[in-house]
N, C-alpha and C positions, 0 to 999 in steps of 0.2 A: 306225496311219495306216490310216484308212477304206478308202481305195484300194488297200490292198495286199489286204484283206480280200475285197472285189468282184474285183477282178484276180484273186484266187486262186479264189474260187467260180469264174468265168468258165471259166480255165482247166482245173480239175478238170472242172466241167459239159462241157466241152469233148471232154475226151478220152472220159468216160463217153459221152457222145452220139455220137462217132465209132465206139465202140463196138459201142455199141446197134444205131446206124443199119444194120450190116450185117446182125443179126440179125433187130430189131424196129424197123422204121420209123418207126412210128406212137409207141413208145413213146420214140423219141429225138425226135421232133418235140414231144411232151409235154413232155418234160422241158427242150427248149428254152422253151417257152413257159413254164415251170413256173420256170425260172431267170431268165428275163425278169421276170417278174412279183414275184420275190421282190425283186432289184434295184432295181425301181421302187419295191416299199412303203418298201423300207429307206430310200432317197432319201426319200421324200413328207414326213419328219420337216425334213429339210433344207430341201427345197424351203417349206416352211412356216416355218420361220426368216427366210429370204429376205423371203417375202412380209412378216412382220412388220415387217421393218426397213425396208424400202420404204415400208408404210405410215406408218411413224414419222415417215421422212425427209419423205415429202410432207406430212405434218400441219405438220410443222415449216415448211416452204418454203411453205404456203398454195396449194399444188397442187390444183387440182380433182380429188376422188378420184374422179371418174368417169373421167380420163383414165388414171389408174392403173392403177383395176379393167380398162379395156379393153386395156392395155400387158398386163397379167398375162391377161388371157383370151388374147388374140392368143400369147402365149410358151407358154401351157398348151397352146393348139391346134396349134402348132407341134411340141410333144414330143410330144402323144399320136400325131399323126397319124408322125410318125418312127417313134414304138414300133410303129404298128400295119402301116405299111408293111415295116420290119425283120422282124416276125416272118410278115407275107405271104410276104415272098423268101424267107426261109429255108423256109418251104413249098413253094417252087417256084410261085410265082403272082405274076411279075414285074408280069405286065397288071393284075393287081388291086391291087398294090401301088402302081402308077404311079397309080392312080385315086384311092387313100386320099390320096397327096401330093400331085395335082389338087384334091381336095374341101378339103383342109387348106389350101390356099395360095386357094382363094377364098372360104372362110370367113374367115379372117385377110383378104382385102382388105374384105369385107363390113363386118366390124369396124372397120377404120381408116377408111372414109369421113368417119363424123363428124369426127375428127382432122384427117384429109385437108383437108374443108372446113374447119373453124376456121382451119386454118392459111393456106390460100387466102385468107379473110377479112381476116386480119389483115396479110398481105404487102398485098393491095389496098388497106387503110387505110393503110398505110406510105406508099404511093404519092401523090405530089401530083396533086390532081384538074385 
């Protein structure tokens, strides 16, 4: 089970980081980033599989690919913003982490505008004049 490997890596690295933090805080932080990146790249293959399945289902359902691409971009922004914010919080920079989260939310809102517009137009067309 892959989650056991990920959790094991996380626990072992956490112990190492706690030990290193007392003597070499910079190395502890770098190890934190390194482990985070390793876990992220480990999951990229899984994310790719999910995207391929979603694209296949969207094609079969005759869904406009622009909608799927937009939703996938939104999900990507959310994950990347969360990843960056967590690393920044680990470095003790909560204020910067909050700004990263805010930027992610705003970018998501900007990407969602075309979808929201189409939903509103569809609802208005369904209402009797």
